[in-house]
mmCIF file of the C-alpha atoms, coordinates in Angstrom:
data_MODEL
# 
_entry.id   MODEL 
# 
loop_
_atom_site.group_PDB 
_atom_site.id 
_atom_site.type_symbol 
_atom_site.label_atom_id 
_atom_site.label_alt_id 
_atom_site.label_comp_id 
_atom_site.label_asym_id 
_atom_site.label_entity_id 
_atom_site.label_seq_id 
_atom_site.pdbx_PDB_ins_code 
_atom_site.Cartn_x 
_atom_site.Cartn_y 
_atom_site.Cartn_z 
_atom_site.occupancy 
_atom_site.B_iso_or_equiv 
_atom_site.pdbx_formal_charge 
_atom_site.auth_seq_id 
_atom_site.auth_comp_id 
_atom_site.auth_asym_id 
_atom_site.auth_atom_id 
_atom_site.pdbx_PDB_model_num 
ATOM 1  C CA . MET A 1 1  ? 87.111  119.670 103.437 1.00 0.00 ? 1  MET A CA 1 
ATOM 2  C CA . THR A 1 2  ? 89.071  117.925 100.805 1.00 0.00 ? 2  THR A CA 1 
ATOM 3  C CA . ASP A 1 3  ? 88.250  114.318 99.670  1.00 0.00 ? 3  ASP A CA 1 
ATOM 4  C CA . PRO A 1 4  ? 91.166  112.154 100.654 1.00 0.00 ? 4  PRO A CA 1 
ATOM 5  C CA . VAL A 1 5  ? 92.807  110.465 98.031  1.00 0.00 ? 5  VAL A CA 1 
ATOM 6  C CA . VAL A 1 6  ? 93.341  106.807 98.522  1.00 0.00 ? 6  VAL A CA 1 
ATOM 7  C CA . THR A 1 7  ? 95.919  104.956 96.555  1.00 0.00 ? 7  THR A CA 1 
ATOM 8  C CA . ALA A 1 8  ? 97.167  101.227 96.489  1.00 0.00 ? 8  ALA A CA 1 
ATOM 9  C CA . THR A 1 9  ? 100.774 100.582 97.732  1.00 0.00 ? 9  THR A CA 1 
ATOM 10 C CA . GLU A 1 10 ? 103.206 98.398  95.933  1.00 0.00 ? 10 GLU A CA 1 
ATOM 11 C CA . VAL A 1 11 ? 103.517 94.686  97.241  1.00 0.00 ? 11 VAL A CA 1 
ATOM 12 C CA . ALA A 1 12 ? 106.107 92.145  96.568  1.00 0.00 ? 12 ALA A CA 1 
ATOM 13 C CA . ASP A 1 13 ? 103.904 89.718  95.207  1.00 0.00 ? 13 ASP A CA 1 
ATOM 14 C CA . ALA A 1 14 ? 99.948  89.072  95.019  1.00 0.00 ? 14 ALA A CA 1 
ATOM 15 C CA . LEU A 1 15 ? 97.763  86.206  94.186  1.00 0.00 ? 15 LEU A CA 1 
ATOM 16 C CA . VAL A 1 16 ? 94.517  87.331  93.092  1.00 0.00 ? 16 VAL A CA 1 
ATOM 17 C CA . GLY A 1 17 ? 91.583  85.144  92.817  1.00 0.00 ? 17 GLY A CA 1 
ATOM 18 C CA . ASP A 1 18 ? 87.841  84.842  92.853  1.00 0.00 ? 18 ASP A CA 1 
ATOM 19 C CA . ASP A 1 19 ? 87.374  85.246  96.538  1.00 0.00 ? 19 ASP A CA 1 
ATOM 20 C CA . GLY A 1 20 ? 90.131  87.714  97.007  1.00 0.00 ? 20 GLY A CA 1 
ATOM 21 C CA . ALA A 1 21 ? 93.873  87.637  97.306  1.00 0.00 ? 21 ALA A CA 1 
ATOM 22 C CA . VAL A 1 22 ? 96.729  87.002  98.945  1.00 0.00 ? 22 VAL A CA 1 
ATOM 23 C CA . VAL A 1 23 ? 100.073 89.622  99.429  1.00 0.00 ? 23 VAL A CA 1 
ATOM 24 C CA . LEU A 1 24 ? 103.063 89.621  99.937  1.00 0.00 ? 24 LEU A CA 1 
ATOM 25 C CA . VAL A 1 25 ? 104.303 92.630  101.680 1.00 0.00 ? 25 VAL A CA 1 
ATOM 26 C CA . VAL A 1 26 ? 107.901 93.717  102.639 1.00 0.00 ? 26 VAL A CA 1 
ATOM 27 C CA . SER A 1 27 ? 108.214 96.752  105.057 1.00 0.00 ? 27 SER A CA 1 
ATOM 28 C CA . GLY A 1 28 ? 111.500 97.396  107.021 1.00 0.00 ? 28 GLY A CA 1 
ATOM 29 C CA . GLY A 1 29 ? 112.936 93.733  105.694 1.00 0.00 ? 29 GLY A CA 1 
ATOM 30 C CA . GLN A 1 30 ? 110.335 91.862  107.639 1.00 0.00 ? 30 GLN A CA 1 
ATOM 31 C CA . HIS A 1 31 ? 107.704 89.737  104.948 1.00 0.00 ? 31 HIS A CA 1 
ATOM 32 C CA . GLN A 1 32 ? 104.098 89.107  105.730 1.00 0.00 ? 32 GLN A CA 1 
ATOM 33 C CA . VAL A 1 33 ? 101.742 87.583  103.899 1.00 0.00 ? 33 VAL A CA 1 
ATOM 34 C CA . LEU A 1 34 ? 97.995  88.731  104.144 1.00 0.00 ? 34 LEU A CA 1 
ATOM 35 C CA . ARG A 1 35 ? 94.806  87.798  103.057 1.00 0.00 ? 35 ARG A CA 1 
ATOM 36 C CA . LEU A 1 36 ? 92.410  90.514  101.553 1.00 0.00 ? 36 LEU A CA 1 
ATOM 37 C CA . SER A 1 37 ? 88.635  89.786  100.957 1.00 0.00 ? 37 SER A CA 1 
ATOM 38 C CA . LEU A 1 38 ? 86.862  90.591  97.697  1.00 0.00 ? 38 LEU A CA 1 
ATOM 39 C CA . LEU A 1 39 ? 86.171  93.899  99.030  1.00 0.00 ? 39 LEU A CA 1 
ATOM 40 C CA . GLY A 1 40 ? 89.967  94.674  100.020 1.00 0.00 ? 40 GLY A CA 1 
ATOM 41 C CA . GLN A 1 41 ? 90.996  93.662  96.940  1.00 0.00 ? 41 GLN A CA 1 
ATOM 42 C CA . ALA A 1 42 ? 88.355  95.943  95.030  1.00 0.00 ? 42 ALA A CA 1 
ATOM 43 C CA . ILE A 1 43 ? 89.759  98.830  97.225  1.00 0.00 ? 43 ILE A CA 1 
ATOM 44 C CA . ARG A 1 44 ? 93.621  97.847  96.146  1.00 0.00 ? 44 ARG A CA 1 
ATOM 45 C CA . GLU A 1 45 ? 92.197  97.775  92.254  1.00 0.00 ? 45 GLU A CA 1 
ATOM 46 C CA . ILE A 1 46 ? 90.065  100.597 92.340  1.00 0.00 ? 46 ILE A CA 1 
ATOM 47 C CA . ALA A 1 47 ? 92.616  102.625 93.780  1.00 0.00 ? 47 ALA A CA 1 
ATOM 48 C CA . ALA A 1 48 ? 95.227  101.317 91.913  1.00 0.00 ? 48 ALA A CA 1 
ATOM 49 C CA . THR A 1 49 ? 96.379  105.219 90.496  1.00 0.00 ? 49 THR A CA 1 
ATOM 50 C CA . GLY A 1 50 ? 94.652  106.695 93.207  1.00 0.00 ? 50 GLY A CA 1 
ATOM 51 C CA . VAL A 1 51 ? 90.825  107.730 93.663  1.00 0.00 ? 51 VAL A CA 1 
ATOM 52 C CA . PRO A 1 52 ? 89.089  110.089 95.845  1.00 0.00 ? 52 PRO A CA 1 
ATOM 53 C CA . MET A 1 53 ? 87.395  108.455 98.949  1.00 0.00 ? 53 MET A CA 1 
ATOM 54 C CA . SER A 1 54 ? 83.554  109.632 97.783  1.00 0.00 ? 54 SER A CA 1 
ATOM 55 C CA . ARG A 1 55 ? 84.616  108.102 94.426  1.00 0.00 ? 55 ARG A CA 1 
ATOM 56 C CA . LEU A 1 56 ? 85.857  104.682 95.915  1.00 0.00 ? 56 LEU A CA 1 
ATOM 57 C CA . THR A 1 57 ? 82.645  104.373 98.183  1.00 0.00 ? 57 THR A CA 1 
ATOM 58 C CA . ASP A 1 58 ? 80.562  104.620 94.816  1.00 0.00 ? 58 ASP A CA 1 
ATOM 59 C CA . GLU A 1 59 ? 82.573  102.087 93.091  1.00 0.00 ? 59 GLU A CA 1 
ATOM 60 C CA . LEU A 1 60 ? 82.081  100.027 96.275  1.00 0.00 ? 60 LEU A CA 1 
ATOM 61 C CA . VAL A 1 61 ? 78.465  100.536 96.704  1.00 0.00 ? 61 VAL A CA 1 
ATOM 62 C CA . GLY A 1 62 ? 77.931  100.002 92.540  1.00 0.00 ? 62 GLY A CA 1 
ATOM 63 C CA . ARG A 1 63 ? 79.746  96.780  92.761  1.00 0.00 ? 63 ARG A CA 1 
ATOM 64 C CA . PHE A 1 64 ? 78.663  95.247  96.162  1.00 0.00 ? 64 PHE A CA 1 
ATOM 65 C CA . GLY A 1 65 ? 75.579  97.414  97.053  1.00 0.00 ? 65 GLY A CA 1 
ATOM 66 C CA . GLY A 1 66 ? 75.010  99.346  100.381 1.00 0.00 ? 66 GLY A CA 1 
ATOM 67 C CA . ALA A 1 67 ? 74.875  97.114  103.437 1.00 0.00 ? 67 ALA A CA 1 
ATOM 68 C CA . GLY A 1 68 ? 74.857  99.204  106.298 1.00 0.00 ? 68 GLY A CA 1 
ATOM 69 C CA . ALA A 1 69 ? 73.098  102.532 107.259 1.00 0.00 ? 69 ALA A CA 1 
ATOM 70 C CA . ASP A 1 70 ? 76.718  104.829 106.556 1.00 0.00 ? 70 ASP A CA 1 
ATOM 71 C CA . PRO A 1 71 ? 78.613  103.224 103.520 1.00 0.00 ? 71 PRO A CA 1 
ATOM 72 C CA . ALA A 1 72 ? 81.062  105.880 103.710 1.00 0.00 ? 72 ALA A CA 1 
ATOM 73 C CA . ALA A 1 73 ? 81.754  105.436 107.318 1.00 0.00 ? 73 ALA A CA 1 
ATOM 74 C CA . ASP A 1 74 ? 82.352  101.720 106.125 1.00 0.00 ? 74 ASP A CA 1 
ATOM 75 C CA . VAL A 1 75 ? 84.388  102.262 103.033 1.00 0.00 ? 75 VAL A CA 1 
ATOM 76 C CA . VAL A 1 76 ? 86.493  104.543 105.811 1.00 0.00 ? 76 VAL A CA 1 
ATOM 77 C CA . ALA A 1 77 ? 86.721  101.846 108.786 1.00 0.00 ? 77 ALA A CA 1 
ATOM 78 C CA . LEU A 1 78 ? 88.120  99.666  105.359 1.00 0.00 ? 78 LEU A CA 1 
ATOM 79 C CA . VAL A 1 79 ? 90.619  101.961 104.228 1.00 0.00 ? 79 VAL A CA 1 
ATOM 80 C CA . ASN A 1 80 ? 91.859  102.419 107.551 1.00 0.00 ? 80 ASN A CA 1 
ATOM 81 C CA . GLN A 1 81 ? 92.512  98.641  108.051 1.00 0.00 ? 81 GLN A CA 1 
ATOM 82 C CA . LEU A 1 82 ? 94.116  98.477  104.591 1.00 0.00 ? 82 LEU A CA 1 
ATOM 83 C CA . GLU A 1 83 ? 96.196  101.950 105.279 1.00 0.00 ? 83 GLU A CA 1 
ATOM 84 C CA . SER A 1 84 ? 97.367  100.144 108.881 1.00 0.00 ? 84 SER A CA 1 
ATOM 85 C CA . ALA A 1 85 ? 98.271  97.370  107.163 1.00 0.00 ? 85 ALA A CA 1 
ATOM 86 C CA . GLY A 1 86 ? 100.530 99.083  104.341 1.00 0.00 ? 86 GLY A CA 1 
ATOM 87 C CA . LEU A 1 87 ? 98.295  98.239  101.704 1.00 0.00 ? 87 LEU A CA 1 
ATOM 88 C CA . VAL A 1 88 ? 96.854  101.460 100.802 1.00 0.00 ? 88 VAL A CA 1 
ATOM 89 C CA . ARG A 1 89 ? 98.124  105.320 101.370 1.00 0.00 ? 89 ARG A CA 1 
ATOM 90 C CA . VAL A 1 90 ? 95.891  108.231 102.394 1.00 0.00 ? 90 VAL A CA 1 
ATOM 91 C CA . ASP A 1 91 ? 96.400  111.560 100.955 1.00 0.00 ? 91 ASP A CA 1 
ATOM 92 C CA . GLY A 1 92 ? 94.634  114.648 102.311 1.00 0.00 ? 92 GLY A CA 1 
# 
């Protein structure tokens, strides 16, 4: 099984602060403003040029610790949410 690669997608604008980010996403002529937590913003930063899911998990655990019983599953769930919002792409 190959390790999926997560890549942050382009946004129209972003305001990044100490507690996360606010991003403007344009899709199909529609504009949407989304608020990202520190974790969401960290995922986008780490995945700026593409990163394997396993390395993304390791980076996030290194930054924030492993709060749950299965950090890999938690990261997949977070990435899926960001993907459904159009903020990351998952290949593989």
